[in-house]
PQR file with spaces between the fields and no chain letter, atoms N, CA, C, O and H, PARSE charges and radii, in Angstrom:
ATOM       1  N    MET     1     -11.781   15.436  -27.805 -0.4000 1.5000
ATOM       2  CA   MET     1     -10.836   16.223  -27.051 -0.0000 2.0000
ATOM       3  C    MET     1     -10.013   15.291  -26.156  0.5500 1.7000
ATOM       4  O    MET     1     -10.568   14.456  -25.442 -0.5500 1.4000
ATOM       5  N    ARG     2      -8.702   15.441  -26.201 -0.4000 1.5000
ATOM       6  CA   ARG     2      -7.805   14.576  -25.436 -0.0000 2.0000
ATOM       7  C    ARG     2      -7.586   15.141  -24.042  0.5500 1.7000
ATOM       8  O    ARG     2      -7.320   16.332  -23.882 -0.5500 1.4000
ATOM       9  H    ARG     2      -8.251   16.120  -26.781  0.4000 1.0000
ATOM      10  N    ARG     3      -7.698   14.292  -23.045 -0.4000 1.5000
ATOM      11  CA   ARG     3      -7.507   14.692  -21.656 -0.0000 2.0000
ATOM      12  C    ARG     3      -6.057   14.452  -21.267  0.5500 1.7000
ATOM      13  O    ARG     3      -5.488   13.414  -21.605 -0.5500 1.4000
ATOM      14  H    ARG     3      -7.914   13.325  -23.176  0.4000 1.0000
ATOM      15  N    GLU     4      -5.454   15.402  -20.560 -0.4000 1.5000
ATOM      16  CA   GLU     4      -4.095   15.233  -20.060 -0.0000 2.0000
ATOM      17  C    GLU     4      -4.088   14.210  -18.934  0.5500 1.7000
ATOM      18  O    GLU     4      -5.042   14.116  -18.161 -0.5500 1.4000
ATOM      19  H    GLU     4      -5.916   16.245  -20.286  0.4000 1.0000
ATOM      20  N    GLN     5      -3.008   13.446  -18.848 -0.4000 1.5000
ATOM      21  CA   GLN     5      -2.876   12.466  -17.777 -0.0000 2.0000
ATOM      22  C    GLN     5      -2.443   13.147  -16.482  0.5500 1.7000
ATOM      23  O    GLN     5      -1.705   14.132  -16.499 -0.5500 1.4000
ATOM      24  H    GLN     5      -2.234   13.523  -19.476  0.4000 1.0000
ATOM      25  N    THR     6      -2.906   12.614  -15.379 -0.4000 1.5000
ATOM      26  CA   THR     6      -2.435   13.088  -14.082 -0.0000 2.0000
ATOM      27  C    THR     6      -1.042   12.503  -13.847  0.5500 1.7000
ATOM      28  O    THR     6      -0.666   11.539  -14.513 -0.5500 1.4000
ATOM      29  H    THR     6      -3.505   11.814  -15.365  0.4000 1.0000
ATOM      30  N    PRO     7      -0.270   13.065  -12.913 -0.5600 1.5000
ATOM      31  CA   PRO     7       1.030   12.478  -12.605  0.2800 2.0000
ATOM      32  C    PRO     7       0.929   11.003  -12.210  0.5500 1.7000
ATOM      33  O    PRO     7       1.765   10.195  -12.615 -0.5500 1.4000
ATOM      34  N    ALA     8      -0.074   10.655  -11.434 -0.4000 1.5000
ATOM      35  CA   ALA     8      -0.245    9.255  -11.016 -0.0000 2.0000
ATOM      36  C    ALA     8      -0.506    8.349  -12.219  0.5500 1.7000
ATOM      37  O    ALA     8       0.005    7.231  -12.276 -0.5500 1.4000
ATOM      38  H    ALA     8      -0.753   11.311  -11.105  0.4000 1.0000
ATOM      39  N    GLU     9      -1.296    8.825  -13.176 -0.4000 1.5000
ATOM      40  CA   GLU     9      -1.570    8.037  -14.380 -0.0000 2.0000
ATOM      41  C    GLU     9      -0.303    7.857  -15.211  0.5500 1.7000
ATOM      42  O    GLU     9      -0.073    6.783  -15.767 -0.5500 1.4000
ATOM      43  H    GLU     9      -1.712    9.733  -13.130  0.4000 1.0000
ATOM      44  N    ARG    10       0.506    8.885  -15.297 -0.4000 1.5000
ATOM      45  CA   ARG    10       1.758    8.783  -16.050 -0.0000 2.0000
ATOM      46  C    ARG    10       2.723    7.805  -15.389  0.5500 1.7000
ATOM      47  O    ARG    10       3.389    7.017  -16.061 -0.5500 1.4000
ATOM      48  H    ARG    10       0.319    9.758  -14.846  0.4000 1.0000
ATOM      49  N    ILE    11       2.785    7.870  -14.063 -0.4000 1.5000
ATOM      50  CA   ILE    11       3.660    6.949  -13.332 -0.0000 2.0000
ATOM      51  C    ILE    11       3.230    5.514  -13.599  0.5500 1.7000
ATOM      52  O    ILE    11       4.066    4.658  -13.890 -0.5500 1.4000
ATOM      53  H    ILE    11       2.244    8.510  -13.518  0.4000 1.0000
ATOM      54  N    ARG    12       1.929    5.245  -13.501 -0.4000 1.5000
ATOM      55  CA   ARG    12       1.431    3.887  -13.762 -0.0000 2.0000
ATOM      56  C    ARG    12       1.727    3.450  -15.192  0.5500 1.7000
ATOM      57  O    ARG    12       1.963    2.270  -15.450 -0.5500 1.4000
ATOM      58  H    ARG    12       1.250    5.940  -13.265  0.4000 1.0000
ATOM      59  N    ALA    13       1.714    4.403  -16.117 -0.4000 1.5000
ATOM      60  CA   ALA    13       1.937    4.079  -17.521 -0.0000 2.0000
ATOM      61  C    ALA    13       3.391    3.698  -17.809  0.5500 1.7000
ATOM      62  O    ALA    13       3.651    2.908  -18.716 -0.5500 1.4000
ATOM      63  H    ALA    13       1.522    5.362  -15.908  0.4000 1.0000
ATOM      64  N    VAL    14       4.332    4.247  -17.053 -0.4000 1.5000
ATOM      65  CA   VAL    14       5.741    3.993  -17.362 -0.0000 2.0000
ATOM      66  C    VAL    14       6.453    3.091  -16.372  0.5500 1.7000
ATOM      67  O    VAL    14       7.548    2.607  -16.661 -0.5500 1.4000
ATOM      68  H    VAL    14       4.121    4.889  -16.316  0.4000 1.0000
ATOM      69  N    CYS    15       5.863    2.856  -15.219 -0.4000 1.5000
ATOM      70  CA   CYS    15       6.527    2.052  -14.185 -0.0000 2.0000
ATOM      71  C    CYS    15       5.931    0.647  -14.133  0.5500 1.7000
ATOM      72  O    CYS    15       4.747    0.472  -13.845 -0.5500 1.4000
ATOM      73  H    CYS    15       4.974    3.249  -14.984  0.4000 1.0000
ATOM      74  N    SER    16       6.753   -0.330  -14.412 -0.4000 1.5000
ATOM      75  CA   SER    16       6.315   -1.723  -14.288 -0.0000 2.0000
ATOM      76  C    SER    16       6.303   -2.107  -12.812  0.5500 1.7000
ATOM      77  O    SER    16       7.242   -1.781  -12.086 -0.5500 1.4000
ATOM      78  H    SER    16       7.715   -0.188  -14.647  0.4000 1.0000
ATOM      79  N    PRO    17       5.259   -2.792  -12.357 -0.5600 1.5000
ATOM      80  CA   PRO    17       5.252   -3.262  -10.964  0.2800 2.0000
ATOM      81  C    PRO    17       6.491   -4.125  -10.715  0.5500 1.7000
ATOM      82  O    PRO    17       6.750   -5.075  -11.453 -0.5500 1.4000
ATOM      83  N    GLY    18       7.240   -3.794   -9.689 -0.4000 1.5000
ATOM      84  CA   GLY    18       8.438   -4.552   -9.357 -0.0000 2.0000
ATOM      85  C    GLY    18       9.647   -4.209  -10.206  0.5500 1.7000
ATOM      86  O    GLY    18      10.698   -4.836  -10.077 -0.5500 1.4000
ATOM      87  H    GLY    18       7.029   -3.022   -9.089  0.4000 1.0000
ATOM      88  N    GLY    19       9.503   -3.199  -11.088 -0.4000 1.5000
ATOM      89  CA   GLY    19      10.608   -2.824  -11.973 -0.0000 2.0000
ATOM      90  C    GLY    19      11.535   -1.788  -11.356  0.5500 1.7000
ATOM      91  O    GLY    19      11.362   -1.375  -10.209 -0.5500 1.4000
ATOM      92  H    GLY    19       8.649   -2.689  -11.194  0.4000 1.0000
ATOM      93  N    THR    20      12.509   -1.383  -12.132 -0.4000 1.5000
ATOM      94  CA   THR    20      13.519   -0.450  -11.636 -0.0000 2.0000
ATOM      95  C    THR    20      12.977    0.962  -11.439  0.5500 1.7000
ATOM      96  O    THR    20      13.295    1.614  -10.444 -0.5500 1.4000
ATOM      97  H    THR    20      12.650   -1.718  -13.064  0.4000 1.0000
ATOM      98  N    THR    21      12.164    1.438  -12.376 -0.4000 1.5000
ATOM      99  CA   THR    21      11.661    2.807  -12.284 -0.0000 2.0000
ATOM     100  C    THR    21      10.758    2.997  -11.079  0.5500 1.7000
ATOM     101  O    THR    21      10.831    4.029  -10.412 -0.5500 1.4000
ATOM     102  H    THR    21      11.905    0.909  -13.184  0.4000 1.0000
ATOM     103  N    ILE    22       9.909    2.023  -10.787 -0.4000 1.5000
ATOM     104  CA   ILE    22       9.020    2.154   -9.629 -0.0000 2.0000
ATOM     105  C    ILE    22       9.825    2.166   -8.331  0.5500 1.7000
ATOM     106  O    ILE    22       9.426    2.814   -7.363 -0.5500 1.4000
ATOM     107  H    ILE    22       9.849    1.185  -11.328  0.4000 1.0000
ATOM     108  N    GLU    23      10.940    1.464   -8.300 -0.4000 1.5000
ATOM     109  CA   GLU    23      11.793    1.498   -7.108 -0.0000 2.0000
ATOM     110  C    GLU    23      12.378    2.893   -6.903  0.5500 1.7000
ATOM     111  O    GLU    23      12.469    3.376   -5.775 -0.5500 1.4000
ATOM     112  H    GLU    23      11.264    0.937   -9.086  0.4000 1.0000
ATOM     113  N    GLY    24      12.773    3.534   -8.000 -0.4000 1.5000
ATOM     114  CA   GLY    24      13.254    4.908   -7.917 -0.0000 2.0000
ATOM     115  C    GLY    24      12.167    5.860   -7.460  0.5500 1.7000
ATOM     116  O    GLY    24      12.421    6.763   -6.663 -0.5500 1.4000
ATOM     117  H    GLY    24      12.700    3.141   -8.917  0.4000 1.0000
ATOM     118  N    MET    25      10.966    5.665   -7.957 -0.4000 1.5000
ATOM     119  CA   MET    25       9.839    6.510   -7.548 -0.0000 2.0000
ATOM     120  C    MET    25       9.551    6.367   -6.059  0.5500 1.7000
ATOM     121  O    MET    25       9.199    7.342   -5.394 -0.5500 1.4000
ATOM     122  H    MET    25      10.759    4.931   -8.605  0.4000 1.0000
ATOM     123  N    LYS    26       9.699    5.166   -5.542 -0.4000 1.5000
ATOM     124  CA   LYS    26       9.475    4.944   -4.105 -0.0000 2.0000
ATOM     125  C    LYS    26      10.445    5.771   -3.268  0.5500 1.7000
ATOM     126  O    LYS    26      10.067    6.300   -2.222 -0.5500 1.4000
ATOM     127  H    LYS    26       9.985    4.374   -6.082  0.4000 1.0000
ATOM     128  N    VAL    27      11.692    5.887   -3.720 -0.4000 1.5000
ATOM     129  CA   VAL    27      12.679    6.700   -2.996 -0.0000 2.0000
ATOM     130  C    VAL    27      12.269    8.165   -3.032  0.5500 1.7000
ATOM     131  O    VAL    27      12.301    8.846   -2.007 -0.5500 1.4000
ATOM     132  H    VAL    27      11.999    5.458   -4.569  0.4000 1.0000
ATOM     133  N    LEU    28      11.883    8.655   -4.211 -0.4000 1.5000
ATOM     134  CA   LEU    28      11.454   10.048   -4.314 -0.0000 2.0000
ATOM     135  C    LEU    28      10.260   10.334   -3.403  0.5500 1.7000
ATOM     136  O    LEU    28      10.224   11.368   -2.735 -0.5500 1.4000
ATOM     137  H    LEU    28      11.857    8.102   -5.043  0.4000 1.0000
ATOM     138  N    GLU    29       9.296    9.437   -3.372 -0.4000 1.5000
ATOM     139  CA   GLU    29       8.126    9.612   -2.529 -0.0000 2.0000
ATOM     140  C    GLU    29       8.494    9.563   -1.047  0.5500 1.7000
ATOM     141  O    GLU    29       7.949   10.330   -0.253 -0.5500 1.4000
ATOM     142  H    GLU    29       9.325    8.597   -3.914  0.4000 1.0000
ATOM     143  N    ALA    30       9.406    8.675   -0.665 -0.4000 1.5000
ATOM     144  CA   ALA    30       9.815    8.546    0.738 -0.0000 2.0000
ATOM     145  C    ALA    30      10.504    9.809    1.238  0.5500 1.7000
ATOM     146  O    ALA    30      10.456   10.117    2.428 -0.5500 1.4000
ATOM     147  H    ALA    30       9.848    8.051   -1.310  0.4000 1.0000
ATOM     148  N    HIS    31      11.144   10.537    0.329 -0.4000 1.5000
ATOM     149  CA   HIS    31      11.848   11.762    0.711 -0.0000 2.0000
ATOM     150  C    HIS    31      11.044   13.019    0.367  0.5500 1.7000
ATOM     151  O    HIS    31      11.591   14.120    0.310 -0.5500 1.4000
ATOM     152  H    HIS    31      11.183   10.287   -0.639  0.4000 1.0000
ATOM     153  N    ASP    32       9.760   12.844    0.143 -0.4000 1.5000
ATOM     154  CA   ASP    32       8.826   13.942   -0.138 -0.0000 2.0000
ATOM     155  C    ASP    32       9.273   14.816   -1.303  0.5500 1.7000
ATOM     156  O    ASP    32       9.281   16.043   -1.209 -0.5500 1.4000
ATOM     157  H    ASP    32       9.316   11.949    0.189  0.4000 1.0000
ATOM     158  N    PHE    33       9.639   14.173   -2.387 -0.4000 1.5000
ATOM     159  CA   PHE    33      10.074   14.885   -3.585 -0.0000 2.0000
ATOM     160  C    PHE    33       9.039   15.920   -4.027  0.5500 1.7000
ATOM     161  O    PHE    33       9.399   17.053   -4.347 -0.5500 1.4000
ATOM     162  H    PHE    33       9.633   13.176   -2.463  0.4000 1.0000
ATOM     163  N    TYR    34       7.766   15.547   -4.049 -0.4000 1.5000
ATOM     164  CA   TYR    34       6.727   16.463   -4.504 -0.0000 2.0000
ATOM     165  C    TYR    34       6.627   17.672   -3.581  0.5500 1.7000
ATOM     166  O    TYR    34       6.414   18.795   -4.039 -0.5500 1.4000
ATOM     167  H    TYR    34       7.473   14.627   -3.790  0.4000 1.0000
ATOM     168  N    GLY    35       6.782   17.439   -2.284 -0.4000 1.5000
ATOM     169  CA   GLY    35       6.768   18.545   -1.328 -0.0000 2.0000
ATOM     170  C    GLY    35       7.938   19.484   -1.540  0.5500 1.7000
ATOM     171  O    GLY    35       7.787   20.702   -1.446 -0.5500 1.4000
ATOM     172  H    GLY    35       6.956   16.528   -1.912  0.4000 1.0000
ATOM     173  N    MET    36       9.107   18.922   -1.826 -0.4000 1.5000
ATOM     174  CA   MET    36      10.288   19.755   -2.081 -0.0000 2.0000
ATOM     175  C    MET    36      10.092   20.608   -3.332  0.5500 1.7000
ATOM     176  O    MET    36      10.439   21.789   -3.344 -0.5500 1.4000
ATOM     177  H    MET    36       9.230   17.933   -1.902  0.4000 1.0000
ATOM     178  N    ILE    37       9.543   20.016   -4.370 -0.4000 1.5000
ATOM     179  CA   ILE    37       9.316   20.764   -5.615 -0.0000 2.0000
ATOM     180  C    ILE    37       8.293   21.872   -5.376  0.5500 1.7000
ATOM     181  O    ILE    37       8.469   22.989   -5.862 -0.5500 1.4000
ATOM     182  H    ILE    37       9.261   19.057   -4.360  0.4000 1.0000
ATOM     183  N    ALA    38       7.230   21.575   -4.634 -0.4000 1.5000
ATOM     184  CA   ALA    38       6.210   22.581   -4.346 -0.0000 2.0000
ATOM     185  C    ALA    38       6.809   23.736   -3.541  0.5500 1.7000
ATOM     186  O    ALA    38       6.537   24.901   -3.832 -0.5500 1.4000
ATOM     187  H    ALA    38       7.087   20.667   -4.239  0.4000 1.0000
ATOM     188  N    GLU    39       7.622   23.418   -2.530 -0.4000 1.5000
ATOM     189  CA   GLU    39       8.257   24.467   -1.729 -0.0000 2.0000
ATOM     190  C    GLU    39       9.220   25.293   -2.581  0.5500 1.7000
ATOM     191  O    GLU    39       9.279   26.516   -2.450 -0.5500 1.4000
ATOM     192  H    GLU    39       7.843   22.472   -2.294  0.4000 1.0000
ATOM     193  N    MET    40       9.971   24.626   -3.449 -0.4000 1.5000
ATOM     194  CA   MET    40      10.893   25.333   -4.330 -0.0000 2.0000
ATOM     195  C    MET    40      10.139   26.336   -5.201  0.5500 1.7000
ATOM     196  O    MET    40      10.562   27.484   -5.337 -0.5500 1.4000
ATOM     197  H    MET    40       9.923   23.633   -3.556  0.4000 1.0000
ATOM     198  N    CYS    41       9.035   25.910   -5.784 -0.4000 1.5000
ATOM     199  CA   CYS    41       8.243   26.801   -6.635 -0.0000 2.0000
ATOM     200  C    CYS    41       7.701   27.980   -5.839  0.5500 1.7000
ATOM     201  O    CYS    41       7.736   29.118   -6.306 -0.5500 1.4000
ATOM     202  H    CYS    41       8.691   24.978   -5.674  0.4000 1.0000
ATOM     203  N    ASP    42       7.198   27.710   -4.637 -0.4000 1.5000
ATOM     204  CA   ASP    42       6.670   28.781   -3.787 -0.0000 2.0000
ATOM     205  C    ASP    42       7.748   29.809   -3.469  0.5500 1.7000
ATOM     206  O    ASP    42       7.497   31.013   -3.534 -0.5500 1.4000
ATOM     207  H    ASP    42       7.169   26.785   -4.257  0.4000 1.0000
ATOM     208  N    ARG    43       8.933   29.347   -3.128 -0.4000 1.5000
ATOM     209  CA   ARG    43      10.020   30.273   -2.797 -0.0000 2.0000
ATOM     210  C    ARG    43      10.465   31.084   -4.011  0.5500 1.7000
ATOM     211  O    ARG    43      10.751   32.275   -3.894 -0.5500 1.4000
ATOM     212  H    ARG    43       9.137   28.370   -3.075  0.4000 1.0000
ATOM     213  N    CYS    44      10.521   30.451   -5.155 -0.4000 1.5000
ATOM     214  CA   CYS    44      10.885   31.174   -6.375 -0.0000 2.0000
ATOM     215  C    CYS    44       9.866   32.267   -6.683  0.5500 1.7000
ATOM     216  O    CYS    44      10.237   33.386   -7.038 -0.5500 1.4000
ATOM     217  H    CYS    44      10.289   29.483   -5.251  0.4000 1.0000
ATOM     218  N    ILE    45       8.599   31.944   -6.547 -0.4000 1.5000
ATOM     219  CA   ILE    45       7.541   32.925   -6.812 -0.0000 2.0000
ATOM     220  C    ILE    45       7.625   34.070   -5.809  0.5500 1.7000
ATOM     221  O    ILE    45       7.543   35.240   -6.184 -0.5500 1.4000
ATOM     222  H    ILE    45       8.298   31.035   -6.259  0.4000 1.0000
ATOM     223  N    ASP    46       7.789   33.724   -4.524 -0.4000 1.5000
ATOM     224  CA   ASP    46       7.902   34.761   -3.490 -0.0000 2.0000
ATOM     225  C    ASP    46       9.080   35.686   -3.774  0.5500 1.7000
ATOM     226  O    ASP    46       8.963   36.905   -3.642 -0.5500 1.4000
ATOM     227  H    ASP    46       7.855   32.774   -4.220  0.4000 1.0000
ATOM     228  N    ARG    47      10.212   35.108   -4.163 -0.4000 1.5000
ATOM     229  CA   ARG    47      11.402   35.915   -4.436 -0.0000 2.0000
ATOM     230  C    ARG    47      11.201   36.789   -5.674  0.5500 1.7000
ATOM     231  O    ARG    47      11.642   37.938   -5.700 -0.5500 1.4000
ATOM     232  H    ARG    47      10.307   34.118   -4.270  0.4000 1.0000
ATOM     233  N    ALA    48      10.551   36.261   -6.674 -0.4000 1.5000
ATOM     234  CA   ALA    48      10.284   37.035   -7.876 -0.0000 2.0000
ATOM     235  C    ALA    48       9.411   38.256   -7.544  0.5500 1.7000
ATOM     236  O    ALA    48       9.663   39.352   -8.044 -0.5500 1.4000
ATOM     237  H    ALA    48      10.193   35.328   -6.652  0.4000 1.0000
ATOM     238  N    TYR    49       8.399   38.068   -6.712 -0.4000 1.5000
ATOM     239  CA   TYR    49       7.563   39.194   -6.292 -0.0000 2.0000
ATOM     240  C    TYR    49       8.380   40.198   -5.488  0.5500 1.7000
ATOM     241  O    TYR    49       8.229   41.405   -5.673 -0.5500 1.4000
ATOM     242  H    TYR    49       8.194   37.178   -6.306  0.4000 1.0000
ATOM     243  N    ALA    50       9.232   39.719   -4.610 -0.4000 1.5000
ATOM     244  CA   ALA    50      10.069   40.591   -3.788 -0.0000 2.0000
ATOM     245  C    ALA    50      11.014   41.411   -4.671  0.5500 1.7000
ATOM     246  O    ALA    50      11.317   42.562   -4.355 -0.5500 1.4000
ATOM     247  H    ALA    50       9.354   38.737   -4.460  0.4000 1.0000
ATOM     248  N    LEU    51      11.471   40.830   -5.757 -0.4000 1.5000
ATOM     249  CA   LEU    51      12.361   41.539   -6.674 -0.0000 2.0000
ATOM     250  C    LEU    51      11.591   42.421   -7.669  0.5500 1.7000
ATOM     251  O    LEU    51      12.185   43.148   -8.465 -0.5500 1.4000
ATOM     252  H    LEU    51      11.225   39.895   -6.014  0.4000 1.0000
ATOM     253  N    GLY    52      10.259   42.337   -7.600 -0.4000 1.5000
ATOM     254  CA   GLY    52       9.422   43.169   -8.473 -0.0000 2.0000
ATOM     255  C    GLY    52       9.307   42.654   -9.883  0.5500 1.7000
ATOM     256  O    GLY    52       9.119   43.436  -10.815 -0.5500 1.4000
ATOM     257  H    GLY    52       9.777   41.746   -6.953  0.4000 1.0000
ATOM     258  N    LYS    53       9.416   41.352  -10.059 -0.4000 1.5000
ATOM     259  CA   LYS    53       9.333   40.771  -11.403 -0.0000 2.0000
ATOM     260  C    LYS    53       7.976   40.161  -11.650  0.5500 1.7000
ATOM     261  O    LYS    53       7.727   39.626  -12.730 -0.5500 1.4000
ATOM     262  H    LYS    53       9.569   40.717   -9.301  0.4000 1.0000
């Protein structure tokens, strides 16, 4: 059975240390990208419930 990779494992798999992609990831992390995505999902779900969907 194949196990799914965690986000951190995927990042390590595609980002070379000192490379361009890891530099981009550092910017996303510094601006709390994951927090923004989580808040966005929460608000969408809340609104969907409010609309009765």
